[in-house]
VOLUMRO-824677 format. One record per residue: x, y, z of N, C-alpha, C in turn. Coordinates in steps of 0.02 Angstrom, whole numbers, plus 50000, padded with zeros to 5 digits. Atoms other than C-alpha are relative to their C-alpha. Example, Ala and Ser with C-alpha at 12.3 -4.5 7.8 and 13.67 -1.06 7.14 Angstrom:
2
500454994150000506154977550390500455006050000
499584994149997506844994750357499615005550037
***
This chain:
81
499835006949988457265394150288499404996350027
500555004249976456005380350312500244995650057
499865004449945455925369750468499944992849976
500005007150019456345351250444499754995950059
500305004349949455265338950542499984992949973
500035007150020455405319950536499464996450037
500465004449965454055307450573500414995050041
499645004949958454495294150702500304994549957
499765005250045454675281250564500625002449961
499444997250037455825292550462500615000850045
499454999249953456885296250616500344993350015
499715006749989457115277550649500414997849939
499645001850061457615274650467500655004049994
499424995650003458815289450474500534997750050
499535002149948459615283450637500344993449983
499725006550018459915266150562500545000549945
499524999050054460995273350422500705001350029
499324998449978462905274750433500075007650010
499904992949983463525291350504500175004349940
499824996050059464285297050340499395001349956
500614999250039462635294350251499525004850035
500424995349962461685303250390500235007249988
499724993350012462845318050366499815002549930
500184998250069462555318150177499275002149995
500724998650003460675317650200499845006550037
500124993849962460695331250333500225006149961
499754994450041461735342550221499535001349941
500464999350056460585339250073499345003150020
500634997149975459025343050175500085007350019
499874993049980459785358850248500075004549939
499914996150061460295364850075499335001349967
500664999050030458535362050009499575004750043
500414995849956457735370150162500205007349997
499774993050001458805385850148499965003249931
499954996850066458975388449961499554997049947
500435003350050457785376549872500384996149948
499575003550048459235368049784500014992650017
499975007149990459175349249761499664996449943
500305004250052458665334949647499314997950025
500685001049974456795335849684499544998249942
500525001750048455375327449590499364998550038
500655001849970453525325649627499894992549994
500155007250002452965307949669499404998849955
500575002050042451795299149548499554995350040
500475004449967450235291249619499905001250075
500084998249929450425298949792500245007250010
499784993149989450625316349863500705000250029
499334999049971452345322849907500545000349947
499424999250042454085324249836500554995350023
499415003749980455725315149836500625004249987
499364996750006457465321949863500524994549991
499495005050014458855311649785500675002450026
499334998649973460505311249879500414993749990
499625006050017461655298649797499544994149990
500415006050004460915281249818499395000350045
500544999549950459695287349950499465004849976
500574995850016457975295049934499665002250065
500374997249943457075306350057499315001949973
500684998450020455185306550034499725004950050
500234994849955454365322050104499395003649972
500534995350018452885333750102500225006850026
499804993449977453055352450121499445005149992
500434994150008452115368550146500475006050000
499584993950005452735386450153500545000450054
499534999349944453635384350321500334993650022
499775006449972453925365750350500134994849946
499875006050040454705350650267499894994150047
500155005949960453965334650338500304993949967
499665005950027455135319950306499594993950020
500435005849988454085304250288500394993549999
499625006250007455355291150235500705001549975
499314999450022457235289250210500254993049985
499755006650015458035274550122500374999749934
499665001150063459055267349980499504999149944
500445000850059458295267749808499884992649985
500065007150017458605249049788499524996250045
500455003449954457485244749936499295002049986
500714998650008455625247149961499825007250017
500104993149982455755265949978499345002849973
500594997050031454325270049859499364996150012
500605004149988453095256749922499675001850064
***
């Protein structure tokens, strides 16, 4: 299992989401950290990956032991900018 770490900015974005969405995202991240299962794609034009969880996207970087969450937000907003 990989350790999940959030940047301060990502933690603020996560805390601003409704509780049900926070739960969905936490479950999705835990599933990916433990088994590698999830809708993951590499980002174009910048390093890192995105995890799609419904209408929300989690942008992250990872190494062998850690998943660093960089940004959390709706796809319709400025998530990828």
